[in-house]
N, C-alpha and C positions, 0 to 999 in steps of 0.2 A: 231278557225277564225272569230269567234265573237268578241271576246273582244281585239285581235289584232288590227283589222278594226278601230274598238273603241279608242283604244291607240292611235293609226296610228293621228285619224281626232285630237283628242285631242291635240297634239303634232305640229300636223299643225298650228292648231288654236293658239298653243303658240307662235309659228314660226314665223306668220303673222302677230300677234298681236308685235311681239318685233322687224320685220324688219320697222313696221309701227314708230314707240316709239324709234327706231334709227334713221329712216329720219328726225324725227321730233328737235330728239337731236342733228343731225350734222347740220343743216340749222341754228339753234343756237348757236349752239358753234364755228362755225366757221363764226364771223364777216367781215373778212379780203376779204372773199369771194376766195380765192386763190385756187389754183383746187389743185383735188389728186394725188400723182404721177401717171405717166402712167402704163399702163398695160392691159390686153386682154379686152375686151369688154363683162360687165356682163352680164349673159340672168335675166328676170325677176326669182325674188322670192328665186333661188337659188343662185344668183349672179354667183360669179367664180367657184362653184363648180364643177363641171365637167373640166373646166380645170388643177386645182390640181394635176399636175403629180403624180402618187404613186409608180412610181419604180425612185430613184436615180434624184431627183426634184433637185436635186443641177444641174445635167449634165443642163436640160430641163431651170435650172432662169439662169443662161449662157450663153447658147443660148439665151433665152430671153432679151438679156444686151444690142446685136446688135440692137435690134429693139426698147426697151424703154428706156437702161441704167443703171445707177448707181442704180434707186430705182423705184424699180416697188411695184403697190399696186393692191391687188386682196380682194374682199370678199366673203365670202363661206358662205351662210344660216346666214348672219348677222355678220357675224366676218371678221374684217377686218385683212389684213396682209400685211406687207410692207417685200420687199426682198432687202437688203445690199448686192449691187455686186462690191462696191471698199470697198479700205482699207481706204481711207482718209475719207468717209461717215459713214461707222464702228464707227472712230475716234472720227470725230466730236461727233455724237450722242451717242454710249456706252460709250465711254471713258470719254466723258467731260462735260455731262451731267443725270445727279442722276434721273430725271425721268423715262431713260430706263433700272432702278436698277431691275424692280418686275419682277416677273415671272407671265405668262397667266395660270389661273383656268385649274387645271389639274384632275378634281373630281377622275376620275379614279383611276391614278397614287398616290392625294395626298390626298384625305379623304379613299379610299377605300382600295386602299393597304397599306398606312401608312406613304408612303413618304414624307407627308409635314412635319416628322417629322426630314425631311435631309436639309441642305442649298441647296441641289441643285434642293429640288422640291418648299421649302418652298418661298410666296413672299420676300418681301424687308420689313421686319418683325424683332421684336426684338427677333424671333427664329436666322434669320438669321443674324443676328448683335452680338449674343452670340455665335453661333458656329466658326462664322470666328475670333472672337476675340482667342477663342482655340487653334483652330488651324491656327493662326497667326505665332506666335514665334517657335514652333517645325516645319515647314516648309521652314522659312526664309534661306536664305545661308548658313551663318553662323552656324546653328544648323543641316545642309544637311551634313555638314564635319563628325560630331557627326557618322553617318550610314555608310562612307566607307568601314570600315572595312565588317562589314555584305555582302554592298551591293558586295566587292570582294570577301568575302567568299563564298556566294550564286551564284554568277554568275559562281566562278572555279568550286563548284559541277557541276552547269550546264553543264560546258565544260566533266565534268566524263560520263555524260548520252550520249553524242552526241558521246564519243567514244566506250560504251558499245552498247546504240541503236539508230545509226543513223539517222532511217527511222520513228524514232519515236520525231522528235525536238519539231513537233509543239503540240504537250502534255503538252512535257514536256519544252517548252516557258509557256506554263498557268503554270505546277505547279512552275519554278522556279518564276516565278512573281508572284502567290500567297503565296511561300513558305516566299516572302523575306516582303511583307506586311505585315505578318502573324506574321515575325518574329519582323518585328522593330515595328507595333502597338499594338503587346498581347507578345510578347517574346515567345510564341509557336513556339518551332519546329517539323515541319512537314516534312516526308520522301516520300512519296506519293502522285500521283493522286487519290485513293484512302480512303485519310485522308478526313473523315467528316468536317475539317473548307475548305479545297479547292472544297468538292462536293457542301457547300452550296455559297462561290463564284460564280461557275459555275453556280448554279442553276438561280442568278440574272442576267446573260443574257438575260433571256426571259424579262426583264422588260425595255430594252435598248430602246423596239419598239415603247412603250407606252408614250416616251418623247414627241413626237408631240401631240399637241391639238389635232387635227385632229383623232389621230389615235382608237378613241373608240367612239362613236358615243352619251355614259354616257355624253362624254368632252363638245360635240355639246346643249345634253337636259340633264343639269343638275337633273331637276324632273325624271330623269330617274334611280335614284339612289335608289327612292324611291319603288320600285318594287319588289312584292318578289322575293326570288331566285324560288319558283317552275311555275313562270309567264314564257308560253310562250317565248321564245326572251330574255329571262333575263339568258343565259351562262356564260355573262359577271362580273355577279354578285359572279359566280361560282367562276370565274376565279380571280377574286381580291380575293375573301377569300385562296386561295390558294396561289397567290404570296403574301397577306398580311403573312402567316404562314411561307416561303421562306422567307420574310423580317427579322422576330420578329427571326428567327433560324438564319439568320445567323450573325443576330448585339447581339442579347442576349446569344448567346452560349458562345465565346471567350470572352467577356467583363464578364460573369458571374464566369467564370473559374479564369478569372486575379485577381479578389475579393474575392473568395474561397483561391485562392493562397497567396494573400496579408495578411488575416486572418492567414493563416496556417504560415508566416512567411517564405515561400520556392517561393515567385512573381519572378521571371525572370525581372530586368530590363528592362522596356519597354515604350511609349509614352503613353500607357493607364494607368501604374503606377504611371507613372509620374502628370499625372495629376488628378488621384485620391487622390494624397498625396498631392496634392497644392488645395490652397481655390478656384481657377479660376473661378469654374463651379460646378451646382449640377449635380449627376451623370446620369440623364437621359439625360442632353444635353453633357454630355461626352460620351457615351454611342453610340447614337447615329452622333456622330460629326465622335466619331475615324473609326466606323460600316461605314461611307461614304466612309471612305479614303482605306478600306480594300473591300468595294466592287466595287468602282469604279475602286481603282489602277489597280489594277493587271491586269481585263480585258484591259484597254489602253495600257497597257506595254507589254504586252504576243502580243496585234494585231501591233504595232508598231514593234518588231523585228521582227514578220511573216511576215511583207512586205519587213526590211533589208534581211533576207535572200532569196525572192523571187527576189530582188532587183541585188544582188550579180549572184544569178544564172542567171540569165538576158543580165548581165553587166560584164562579164570575166574580162576585163583590169581595171573596175574600181576598183575591187578585189586585183589584181596585182598591181595597185597604189599605194595602200592602205599598201599591205602586206610591198611591198617595205619603206615604209613610216616608220611603223613599227619596218621594220630590222634595218633600219640605224640608228634612232635614239635609240631604246631600245635591239636591240640585238635581239639572240636568247636564251641566259640564265637568262632570268626570262619573268613573264608574266607585261604588262602595269601595272600601277595606277594613281589615280587622280591627278599625281604631275607631270604625263607626259603630261597632256591634252594640255597644250598651245603647248607644243613640236611635234603636231601633227595635224597641219592647214588644213591637206586633211581629214581624217579620220574626221573633225570638221564638214569639207563642204556637208561630206556624210550624216553626221545626218542631218547638215538644207535641204540638197534635200532629206530626206524620210520624213521628216515633210512638205515637200512644195508639191512633187510629187502626194501621196492621206492621205490628213489632216484626222486625226484621228474623224476630226464631222464633216464630210462635210459640211453641212448646219446653226453646230452651234447650240446651245443651243439656245430655243425661248427666248425672253423676250418681258417686257410687257411694255407699255409707255403707265405714269397713268397721263397725262398733255395733253392736244391739243398742241401742237409745228407745227412748221414751220419753215423752212427749204431749202434752193436754192427756192423758191418761191410756195413749194410747201405745201399742208397741210397736218400733219400728224394725225389723229384722236386720240383723249383719248381711251384707251382699244386695241389699235390693238397689234397682236402680231407683232412683231420683229423679222426677222432672221441676221445674218450677213454672209454672203454665203461664205465661207471659201475658195469652189471650183472655185468659178470666181474669189478672189484674189491671187491662188496661180495659175492661168491661165490667167493671168491679163497680155498682149503682150507687156507693154508699162515698164512692170518690167521683166517679164521672159519670153525672146522669147525661142518659142517652147517649150510652157508651159507640154505639154504629155509626153516629152522628158525626161528620166534620166538623169542628165546631171549637177555632184556637182563640173564640173570646168564652172559655172556660178558662186560662190561662192569663188574664188580664182582669183589671176592676180591684173591689173591694172584696175582700176574702181570697182573692184569687191563690194570696200565699199561700193557703191550707191545702190549696189543691198537690198533690204527689207529681214531682215531676219524673215524666217515664224513663228519664236515662238512670233513672236509680234502679229499674230494675228490668229494661229491654238489653241491657250489656251484659246483665248477670251479675252473680252476689259472689264476694269471698274473693278467695284467692283465685277461681273458676273465672273472674269477671275478665274483661276484654282487654287487654293490654295498650291496646290499641283507641279506645273512646276517644280521647282529645282529639287526636288526630283523624279521626274520623267524622266529630262534630265541626270541627271548624272547615273542614274541606265541605260538608254540605250546608254549613251557614256560607260561606264566600260565594259559593255554587248555586243556591238560590237567591241573595241577594243580585247577582248577576245578570240569572234571568230577568229574572223581576222589573229591574233597572233595563234591561233592553228589550223586552221581548212580553207583546200580549201573546196571551195563549187564551185559545178559546175552541169548542167544539166542531168538529170536519164535516161538510156539508156533502152528498151524494150528488149522482147525477143532476137529480130535479131539484137541486137545492136545498134540500131537508138537512137538517143537522143529523148527526149522529151521534147518539150519548154512548160512549163508550162504556160497556158492564166491567164492574167492580171484580174483574177474576182475576186470583196468583195462582200460581200451580200449591201442589198438594206436595210439597218435600219438605225438609225440617227450617230452609231459609225461605223465604218468602219473597217468591219475585212476580212481576207484573206482568199477565200476557203483552205482548205489544198491543198496539190499540190507535187509532186512528186521532189524527188534533189538528189546528192550522198554530202554525206559530211564526208571527210577526213580528215583525219589528217597529219599535214605539213610534217612533220618529225618523226622516231623514240626517238629524241631526246625530243620534244612540249610534245608528251604522256608520257614521264619519269616524266615532267614538272608538266605536270597536276595533272599526279596519286601520286606524291610527296603529 
């Protein structure tokens, strides 16, 4: 107790010193004397620490938009935060201004877990530039077409799991997405959820909650990283060590296997073999760049497809309309292909609405503005953490009427071309936008098309024959994840069973 008390006193002293210093710097660096963006009134010393919502902050910030507008400023324990609630402001700042391309310091996830070796967490530095260069060409539209056959094969195998174990659809969605990413990234084939490569990818889900700069106390007080692991209150150090081992295994094991297979002359062609055989980068950069695709891609794809199954469960009329389009355009003697995509406009509307309805990253990933900036009469201090609130953009009544309602029809018909495609914001802005957007989008299209062509999805029934309406509940993390829910998944006809089994 004695040691903890003294540590607390020292940390409080450091905090007060930092606050005084930052106050002096703020006066010095704002020569225009412009106001900060509006926001809740801060408390002495701690600022807005008690105002920052713990659960689903994106929803709270969207409500605050009615009071404070498109930009909200908060200061928690000396760290400035800017919440951007509109697409227009997000574009003006994060799309067009390079000073918003940095990441805030996240000692826990970065230095301690080791994810500063990835472009996802790294600052706007040389490592980030090298990794973006590595992933640029393989993730562009022309290159994505080379993955079409594998995407169709994996999606087809997923349909087989729906025939055999429809109640396990959620776990098999995770298997499908992991299987696809591992195959394309490393050329490794997996068939079971118990495969070590699938388990490794699943283990990284525990890291997502630490993507927020305020998620760990050590991010607020970086000096805490030097506390010994045995010290009272240092549980975070043991957790960081555990997660670092998880990250190293997830990235290292498949990469080392590919290297060994290359040396033995038995490697299956993959993104990693392609990069290793070219002089584009050194091995360490390739390992962590491909590992980021492996770790982040599988989780996002599975989460969005689970949301799609939920939407079809709750909206049978939408499902029926999409199936009628598929039957009319393609018939019932084959499954859809990528070449059919332009002929299935309503399916495209469903995909857009899935993106918008529950954005995969509702608050976006945090940025850091590296210089003092001025916008619309407000001062944005250098060092502020900046969030683009995707939830607020997806609920903008000026663009999406009745935003909480699932309605693909908003993207079709007269005037639909004026409706903003959600892909323009949910995958990020500017230099920090998701490099795998085209790959993810193609995977979602073919998976949704296959599911709708092959199966009817409806509400499950309880022991008394009553329909069970699943609740729309998602976990309160930086990444949207729908909780597991019951539903009925049945093949549309004996003919489609033969088609899937063939």
